[in-house]
C-alpha positions in Angstrom: 36.0 1.1 18.1 35.9 -1.2 15.1 38.9 -2.8 13.3 39.5 -1.9 9.7 38.6 -4.7 7.3 38.1 -5.0 3.5 34.5 -6.0 4.0 33.6 -2.5 5.2 35.1 -1.1 2.0 33.1 -3.6 -0.1 29.9 -2.6 1.6 30.6 1.1 1.2 31.2 0.6 -2.5 28.0 -1.3 -3.0 25.9 1.3 -1.1 27.6 4.1 -3.0 26.9 2.6 -6.4 23.3 1.8 -5.5 22.6 5.3 -4.4 24.1 6.6 -7.6 22.1 4.3 -9.8 18.8 4.3 -8.0 17.3 6.9 -10.3 17.7 4.4 -13.1 15.9 1.7 -11.3 12.7 0.6 -13.1 10.6 -0.6 -10.2 10.2 0.4 -6.6 10.4 -2.4 -4.0 7.2 -3.3 -2.4 6.0 -1.7 0.8 7.0 -3.1 4.1 5.6 -6.5 5.1 3.3 -6.9 8.0 5.1 -8.1 11.2 3.9 -9.0 14.6 7.0 -10.1 16.5 8.4 -6.6 17.2 5.4 -5.4 19.2 3.1 -8.5 19.5 0.7 -6.4 17.3 0.3 -6.3 13.5 2.2 -3.4 11.9 4.3 -2.8 8.8 8.1 -2.8 8.9 8.1 0.9 8.3 6.0 1.4 11.5 8.1 -0.7 13.8 10.4 0.9 16.3 13.0 -1.9 16.1 15.4 -3.2 13.5 13.4 -6.0 11.7 14.1 -8.3 8.8 11.3 -10.4 7.2 12.1 -13.5 5.1 8.9 -14.1 3.1 7.7 -17.3 1.3 8.8 -15.7 -2.0 12.3 -15.2 -0.5 12.5 -18.9 0.6 11.5 -20.1 -2.8 13.8 -17.7 -4.7 16.8 -18.7 -2.6 16.1 -22.4 -3.0 17.0 -22.8 0.7 17.6 -26.3 2.2 17.8 -25.1 5.8 16.7 -22.3 8.1 20.4 -21.5 8.9 20.9 -20.9 5.2 18.1 -18.4 5.2 19.2 -16.6 8.3 22.9 -16.4 7.3 22.3 -13.2 5.3 20.3 -11.3 7.9 22.1 -8.3 9.4 23.5 -8.9 12.9 23.0 -12.7 12.7 25.9 -15.2 13.0 25.7 -18.9 12.2 27.9 -21.6 13.8 27.4 -25.2 12.8 29.1 -28.5 13.7 29.1 -29.8 10.2 26.5 -30.0 7.4 22.7 -30.5 7.3 21.3 -32.1 10.5 24.3 -31.1 12.6 24.0 -29.0 15.7 23.5 -25.3 14.7 23.8 -22.2 16.8 22.3 -18.9 15.7 23.0 -15.7 17.6 22.1 -12.0 17.2 24.4 -9.0 17.6 27.2 -10.9 19.3 25.0 -12.6 22.0 25.0 -16.4 22.3 22.3 -18.7 20.9 21.0 -19.1 24.5 20.4 -15.4 24.6 18.3 -15.5 21.4 14.7 -16.4 21.8 13.2 -18.6 19.1 9.5 -19.0 18.5 7.6 -21.3 16.1 4.0 -20.2 15.6 4.2 -18.3 18.9 5.7 -21.3 20.8 9.1 -21.1 22.5 11.4 -23.8 21.2 14.6 -23.0 23.2 15.5 -26.1 25.1 14.9 -26.1 28.9 18.2 -28.0 29.3 20.7 -26.7 26.7 19.0 -23.3 26.2 19.4 -23.5 22.4 16.8 -24.1 19.7 17.1 -27.0 17.2 17.0 -25.0 14.0 18.6 -27.8 12.1 15.5 -29.9 11.9 13.1 -27.2 10.5 12.1 -27.7 6.9 12.0 -24.5 4.8 9.4 -25.9 2.4 6.9 -25.8 5.3 7.7 -22.3 6.4 5.5 -19.3 5.5 7.9 -16.5 6.7 10.5 -15.7 9.3 10.6 -12.5 11.3 13.9 -11.4 12.9 13.8 -8.6 15.5 17.2 -7.4 16.7 17.6 -5.9 20.2 16.2 -6.8 23.6 12.6 -7.8 23.7 12.2 -9.2 27.2 9.6 -6.6 28.0 7.3 -8.5 25.6 8.6 -12.1 25.7 10.4 -12.5 29.0 13.5 -14.8 29.3 16.1 -15.3 26.6 15.1 -12.3 24.4 18.4 -10.6 25.2 19.9 -10.3 21.8 16.7 -10.5 19.8 13.8 -12.7 18.8 13.4 -15.0 15.8 9.9 -16.1 15.0 9.1 -18.8 12.4 5.6 -19.1 11.0 4.6 -22.4 9.3 2.6 -22.4 6.1 -1.0 -21.2 5.8 -3.4 -22.0 3.0 -4.3 -19.1 0.7 -6.1 -18.6 -2.6 -7.6 -21.4 -4.7 -6.7 -24.9 -3.3 -3.6 -26.2 -5.0 -1.2 -29.1 -4.9 2.6 -28.9 -5.1 5.0 -31.8 -5.5 8.7 -31.3 -5.3 11.4 -33.8 -6.0 15.2 -33.2 -5.8 18.5 -34.9 -5.9 22.1 -33.8 -5.7 25.6 -34.3 -4.3 26.4 -36.8 -1.6 23.4 -38.9 -2.5 21.0 -36.2 -1.4 17.3 -36.8 -2.2 14.2 -34.9 -1.3 10.5 -35.6 -1.9 7.7 -33.3 -0.7 4.0 -32.8 -1.2 1.9 -29.7 -0.1 -1.8 -29.1 -0.5 -3.6 -26.0 0.7 -5.9 -23.1 0.0 -9.0 -21.2 1.0 -12.6 -22.3 0.9 -15.1 -19.7 1.9 -13.9 -18.5 5.2 -11.7 -21.5 5.9 -7.9 -21.7 5.2 -6.1 -25.0 5.4 -2.7 -26.5 4.6 -1.1 -30.0 4.8 2.5 -30.7 3.9 4.9 -33.7 4.2 8.5 -33.8 3.3 11.4 -36.4 3.3 15.0 -35.3 3.1 18.0 -37.6 3.3 21.7 -37.4 2.5 24.7 -39.6 3.1 26.5 -36.4 4.0 30.3 -36.0 4.4 32.8 -36.2 7.2 32.0 -33.3 9.6 35.1 -33.6 11.8 38.7 -32.7 11.1 42.0 -32.9 12.9 41.7 -29.3 14.2 39.3 -30.2 17.0 40.6 -31.1 20.5 38.0 -33.7 21.2 37.4 -34.7 17.6 41.0 -35.4 16.6 41.4 -39.0 15.5 37.7 -39.7 15.7 36.1 -42.0 13.2 36.4 -39.9 10.0 33.5 -41.3 8.0 30.6 -39.6 6.3 27.8 -38.4 8.6 24.4 -39.1 7.2 21.1 -37.3 7.9 17.4 -38.2 7.4 14.4 -35.9 8.3 10.7 -36.7 7.9 8.5 -33.7 8.5 4.8 -32.9 8.6 3.0 -29.6 8.9 -0.8 -28.8 9.1 -2.9 -25.7 9.7 -6.6 -24.9 9.8 -8.1 -21.4 10.3 -11.7 -20.2 10.1 -13.1 -16.7 10.3 -16.7 -16.4 11.5 -19.1 -13.8 10.2 -18.9 -12.0 13.5 -15.2 -11.3 12.9 -14.1 -13.9 15.4 -11.3 -16.2 14.2 -10.1 -19.6 15.4 -7.1 -21.6 14.2 -4.7 -24.4 15.0 -1.2 -25.4 13.7 0.7 -28.6 14.1 4.3 -29.5 12.9 6.3 -32.6 13.6 9.8 -33.7 12.6 11.6 -37.0 13.2 14.7 -38.7 11.9 18.3 -39.6 12.4 21.7 -37.9 12.2 25.2 -39.3 12.5 28.2 -37.8 14.2 31.8 -38.6 15.1 32.9 -39.1 18.7 35.2 -42.2 18.8 37.7 -44.1 16.8 36.1 -47.4 17.7 32.3 -46.8 17.9 29.6 -45.6 15.5 27.4 -42.8 16.9 24.1 -41.5 15.8 21.0 -39.8 17.2 17.3 -40.4 16.7 15.2 -37.2 17.2 11.6 -36.3 17.4 10.1 -32.8 17.8 6.5 -31.5 17.7 4.9 -28.1 18.1 1.2 -27.4 18.5 -0.5 -24.0 18.7 -4.2 -23.0 18.8 -5.8 -19.6 19.2 -9.1 -17.8 19.3 -9.3 -14.1 18.4 -12.4 -12.2 19.6 -13.3 -8.6 18.5 -15.2 -7.6 21.6 -16.2 -4.2 20.2 -14.8 -1.5 17.9 -11.8 -0.7 20.1 -11.1 -4.0 22.0 -9.8 -7.3 20.6 -9.0 -10.2 22.9 -6.9 -13.3 21.9 -6.5 -16.6 23.7 -3.6 -18.9 22.8 -2.5 -22.3 24.0 0.3 -24.6 22.9 2.5 -27.6 23.4 6.0 -28.4 22.2 8.4 -31.3 22.8 11.9 -32.4 21.8 13.3 -35.8 22.3 16.8 -37.1 21.3 18.1 -40.6 21.9 21.8 -41.5 21.6 22.9 -44.7 20.0 26.4 -46.2 20.2 27.2 -48.9 17.6 23.5 -49.6 17.4 23.0 -49.9 21.1 20.5 -47.5 22.7 22.1 -45.0 25.0 21.0 -41.8 26.8 17.6 -40.1 26.4 17.3 -36.3 26.4 13.8 -35.0 26.3 12.0 -31.7 27.1 8.4 -30.6 26.8 6.6 -27.3 27.4 2.9 -26.4 27.8 1.9 -22.7 27.4 -1.0 -20.4 27.5 -1.5 -16.6 26.9 -4.2 -14.0 27.0 -3.6 -10.9 25.0 -5.7 -7.7 24.8 -5.4 -4.9 22.2 -7.3 -1.7 23.3 -7.4 1.3 20.9 -8.3 3.8 23.6 -8.0 6.7 21.2 -7.3 7.3 17.6 -3.6 7.6 18.3 -3.1 5.2 21.2 -3.0 1.4 21.3 -2.7 -0.4 24.7 -1.6 -4.0 24.7 -1.8 -6.1 27.9 -1.2 -9.8 28.4 -0.6 -12.7 30.7 1.8 -15.5 29.7 2.2 -18.9 31.3 4.4 -21.9 30.5 5.7 -25.0 32.3 8.9 -26.9 31.3 9.4 -30.5 32.0 12.4 -32.7 31.3 12.7 -36.5 30.8 16.3 -37.7 30.7 18.3 -40.8 31.5 20.2 -38.8 34.1 18.5 -37.7 37.3 18.5 -33.9 37.7 18.5 -32.9 41.4 19.3 -30.0 43.6 22.0 -29.9 46.3 19.8 -31.6 48.8 19.1 -34.5 46.4 15.5 -33.5 45.6 14.5 -34.4 42.1 14.1 -31.4 39.8 12.4 -32.1 36.5 9.9 -29.3 36.0 9.3 -25.6 36.6 6.7 -23.0 35.8 6.8 -19.4 34.7 4.0 -16.9 34.7 4.2 -13.3 33.6 2.1 -10.1 33.0 3.1 -7.3 30.6 1.7 -4.0 29.4 2.7 -1.9 26.4 1.4 1.4 25.0 2.0 2.6 21.5 1.4 6.3 20.8 1.3 8.1 17.4 1.9 11.9 17.2 2.1 14.2 14.3 5.6 13.2 13.2 6.7 10.7 15.8 5.8 7.5 17.6 6.5 6.3 21.1 6.3 2.8 22.6 6.7 2.0 26.3 6.5 -1.5 27.8 6.9 -3.3 31.1 6.9 -7.0 32.1 7.3 -9.0 35.2 8.2 -12.7 35.1 7.9 -15.1 38.1 9.8 -18.4 37.7 9.6 -21.3 40.1 13.3 -22.0 39.9 15.1 -18.6 39.8 12.6 -15.9 41.1 11.2 -12.7 39.7 12.6 -10.5 36.9 11.2 -7.2 35.8 12.1 -5.8 32.4 11.2 -2.7 30.4 11.6 -1.0 27.1 11.1 2.5 25.6 11.4 3.4 21.9 10.9 6.7 20.1 10.8 7.3 16.4 10.7 10.6 14.6 10.0 11.3 10.9 12.7 13.2 9.1 12.8 14.9 5.7 13.3 12.8 2.5 11.6 9.7 3.8 14.0 9.1 6.7 13.2 8.0 10.2 15.3 8.1 13.4 14.6 5.6 16.1 16.1 5.5 19.6 15.5 2.6 22.0 16.5 1.5 25.5 15.6 -1.9 27.0 16.5 -4.3 29.7 16.5 -8.1 29.3 17.6 -11.4 30.9 18.6 -14.9 30.0 17.2 -17.7 32.2 19.5 -20.3 33.8 18.7 -23.7 32.2 18.1 -27.0 34.0 21.7 -27.8 33.0 23.0 -24.7 34.8 20.9 -25.3 37.9 20.7 -29.1 38.4 23.0 -30.9 35.9 24.2 -34.3 37.4 27.5 -36.0 36.8 27.2 -39.8 36.2 29.7 -41.7 38.4 30.1 -45.5 38.1 30.0 -47.4 41.4 30.4 -51.1 42.4 27.4 -53.3 41.7 27.0 -52.1 38.1 25.0 -49.1 39.2 25.3 -45.5 38.4 25.2 -42.7 41.0 24.7 -39.0 40.2 27.1 -36.4 41.6 25.6 -33.0 41.7 27.5 -30.3 39.7 24.7 -27.8 38.9 24.3 -24.6 40.9 20.7 -23.9 42.1 22.0 -20.5 43.3 23.0 -19.3 39.8 21.2 -16.1 38.8 19.8 -15.0 35.4 22.1 -13.1 33.1 20.9 -9.4 32.8 21.5 -6.8 30.2 20.9 -3.1 29.3 20.6 -2.4 25.6 20.8 1.0 23.8 19.9 1.1 20.1 20.0 4.0 17.6 18.7 3.4 14.0 18.4 5.7 11.0 16.4 4.2 8.2 15.1 5.6 4.8 13.2 4.8 1.7 13.5 6.5 -1.7 12.1 5.1 -4.9 13.7 1.6 -5.2 16.1 2.1 -2.3 15.5 1.0 1.2 18.3 1.3 3.7 19.2 1.3 7.4 22.1 2.2 9.6 21.9 1.0 13.3 24.3 1.4 16.2 23.9 -0.5 19.4 25.5 -1.3 22.8 24.5 -4.2 25.0 25.9 -4.3 28.6 25.5 -7.8 30.1 26.3 -8.7 33.7 26.1 -12.0 35.7 27.2 -14.0 32.6 27.0 -17.7 33.5 30.4 -19.3 33.3 32.1 -22.2 35.2 34.5 -22.6 38.1 36.3 -25.7 39.3 35.3 -27.0 42.7 37.6 -28.7 45.2 36.5 -32.1 44.0 37.6 -31.3 40.5 34.1 -30.8 39.0 33.1 -27.7 37.1 30.0 -25.9 38.3 28.1 -22.9 36.8 28.5 -19.5 38.4 27.9 -15.9 37.6 31.4 -14.7 36.9 31.6 -12.4 33.9 30.5 -9.1 32.5 30.4 -8.2 28.8 30.0 -5.2 26.6 29.0 -5.7 23.0 29.0 -2.6 20.7 28.1 -2.8 17.0 27.1 -1.3 13.7 24.7 -2.7 11.2 24.3 -1.5 7.6 21.6 -2.9 5.3 20.4 -2.0 1.9 17.8 -3.2 -0.6 17.3 -1.9 -4.1 16.5 -2.8 -7.7 19.2 -1.7 -10.2 19.4 -2.6 -13.9 16.7 -5.3 -13.4 18.7 -6.9 -10.5 17.3 -7.2 -7.0 20.1 -6.4 -4.6 20.0 -7.2 -0.8 23.2 -6.5 1.1 24.3 -6.1 4.7 27.4 -5.5 6.8 27.8 -6.0 10.6 30.7 -4.8 12.7 31.1 -5.9 16.4 33.3 -4.9 19.3 32.5 -7.8 21.8 34.6 -7.4 25.0 34.8 -9.4 28.2 34.8 -6.6 30.8 36.4 -8.8 33.4 39.5 -9.7 31.3 39.5 -7.1 28.6 39.7 -9.9 26.0 37.5 -10.4 22.9 34.5 -12.7 23.5 35.0 -16.0 21.8 33.3 -17.2 18.6 32.3 -13.7 17.5 33.7 -12.5 14.2 34.2 -8.8 14.2 33.0 -8.3 10.7 30.3 -10.0 8.6 29.1 -9.2 5.1 26.4 -10.7 2.9 25.2 -9.9 -0.6 22.3 -11.6 -2.4 21.3 -10.8 -5.9 18.6 -12.1 -8.3 17.1 -11.4 -11.7 14.3 -12.8 -13.9 14.8 -13.0 -17.6 11.7 -14.5 -19.3 11.3 -18.0 -18.1 14.8 -18.0 -16.5 15.8 -16.7 -13.1 19.4 -16.2 -11.9 20.8 -15.5 -8.5 23.7 -15.7 -6.2 24.8 -15.2 -2.6 28.2 -14.0 -1.2 28.9 -14.4 2.5 32.1 -13.4 4.3 33.2 -13.1 7.8 36.5 -12.2 9.6 38.6 -14.2 12.0 37.3 -15.1 15.4 38.8 -16.5 18.6 38.0 -20.1 19.5 38.1 -19.5 23.3 38.1 -16.8 25.9 41.9 -17.0 26.2 42.2 -15.4 22.7 45.2 -17.7 21.9 43.8 -19.5 18.8 41.7 -18.2 15.9 39.4 -19.6 13.3 40.3 -18.2 9.9 37.8 -15.9 8.2 36.3 -17.0 4.9 34.2 -16.0 1.9 31.7 -18.3 0.1 29.8 -18.1 -3.1 26.5 -19.8 -3.9 24.8 -19.7 -7.3 21.3 -20.7 -8.4 19.1 -20.7 -11.5 15.6 -21.9 -12.4 13.5 -22.4 -15.5 9.7 -22.3 -15.8 9.0 -25.0 -18.4 5.2 -24.2 -18.4 2.5 -23.2 -16.0 2.8 -26.4 -14.0 6.5 -27.4 -14.1 9.6 -25.6 -12.8 13.2 -26.8 -12.6 15.8 -25.4 -10.2 19.6 -25.8 -10.0 21.8 -24.7 -7.1 25.5 -24.8 -6.5 26.6 -24.2 -2.9 30.2 -23.2 -2.0 31.0 -22.9 -5.7 34.7 -22.3 -5.0 34.9 -25.3 -2.7 36.3 -23.2 0.2 37.5 -25.2 3.2 36.3 -23.4 6.3 34.8 -23.9 9.7 32.5 -21.9 11.9 33.0 -24.2 14.9 36.5 -25.5 15.8 37.0 -29.1 14.6 33.9 -29.2 12.3 34.2 -28.7 8.5 31.4 -26.7 6.8 29.7 -28.0 3.7 32.0 -28.5 0.6 30.9 -27.7 -2.9 27.6 -29.4 -3.8 25.2 -29.3 -6.7 21.4 -29.9 -6.3 18.6 -30.2 -8.8 14.9 -29.9 -7.9 11.7 -30.1 -10.0 8.5 -28.5 -8.7 5.1 -29.6 -10.2 2.0 -27.6 -9.5 -0.8 -29.3 -11.5 -4.1 -27.6 -12.3 -6.8 -29.2 -10.2 
């Protein structure tokens, strides 16, 4: 099923050596972190019935990450595609699905665009993130639309411990500068956090002569500036009730190449607000109410002149109930609601000319988790009703059994769907007409149906001393994939035309060996278009990642190796993007209790590569950061 590749041999060698040496490890890795995304209830990673990766605040600081994509690039089953460096359009997909088929949440709020279907990862600031949870496999039975390949949930910072102040200042290649201030902590029963950050760089030329539309474009450096703010406030009452709110905001500017004669850039704004109230009704019943708002606005500029506006907003509400109806049974029920609204220069309309700029979705779901002597069972069902494309019912069943020597076998089956976007349903074509006016020619398809999938997952995981490992096999059968067909008037319109089957294997391992923390993963994919028999485009068949770190007194050392095989640029399978291997190195020094210095070198070997045709990935760069945490 899978093609042979040296990456597989490298992974096997690392796993073999780690198993041989694990008896010499001096420390055991810490117990599983608590996650909520896999089941919408709090549980440890070891208890989950889905493949889960957690990126903690400690991981973010240790890796000296400048972007969310940098953090996610080493997660098993996750593929990154960018249109250049920091600030450029980034796509993140799970297990061979597309970025539109991957649901992204920030503090519980959906951030996938109602028009493009993708999430704007590139604007999120790692210094204001508490942790990231990545759940692989379909989760529509809990979250509804777009959780076809998996769910990524990003949690912004919370205050904890004694109130403290952190100031960070950095500089580096390509006139990159960063300045950030965070202040947060806990006072009595109240937690608070406030952070602000400015990041800017002159960048480099993103485009190259390999792109069909970018060839010959203005080949200048593409700058990026991002100003971000994050705040949170949580209070726990003596009764056990808890209330909280979080707010994050980002705005700035990014440049891009599109013409040989004009200068192009975007100005962006994005905000997310979430508030909740958790009420312990009695010893067995906890209710939670949530409400939120998110928006995303991008304005195009051509040679300084204001151009098109692309804006989306979403309001949401949820009512969740956890009922422990016996010592071994947890019932979770919930109602979700959200409403999307768009505000663009172009007029979105259906085939009759009626303006279409909003739609609502409401849903109800139920899930029961059972614990037996040596096994666990989870069963879930959800129904979504959307104003634009109708009702979709999804379900999931997962069973995990304890095996000897700390192993666990988990089998899952789930159904999922990806919602048609406003672009799929109502996208207009701007046509110039006499009198200096613009008319809109309808090229969306209001009859396009949601994409649907059936997913089977089998995982064997284990833990022994310092070694934690997992082997997962999966198959995702997807039908009604939304593609395009050419109409008689020459315009392309969306339609449900394709079927796909994605099979895969994931290996992951964490251990501590000879005082080095080792985290490695390997993913193999067999992504096939079932209509044509060809390989799905933009899916490398093999990916490998290895991250290592070690502390020696006041010094810390670390490095990351990433590699992926060739991939096809289009569904015709006529042209390939070359595979690549990159190496990043980092070190830090703790001068005293208050001051720490960091040094990072990305793409040390200055490898020229691209993850999206026509766009060059980041060349070698060196960055220095100082972090000051004064005693207050």
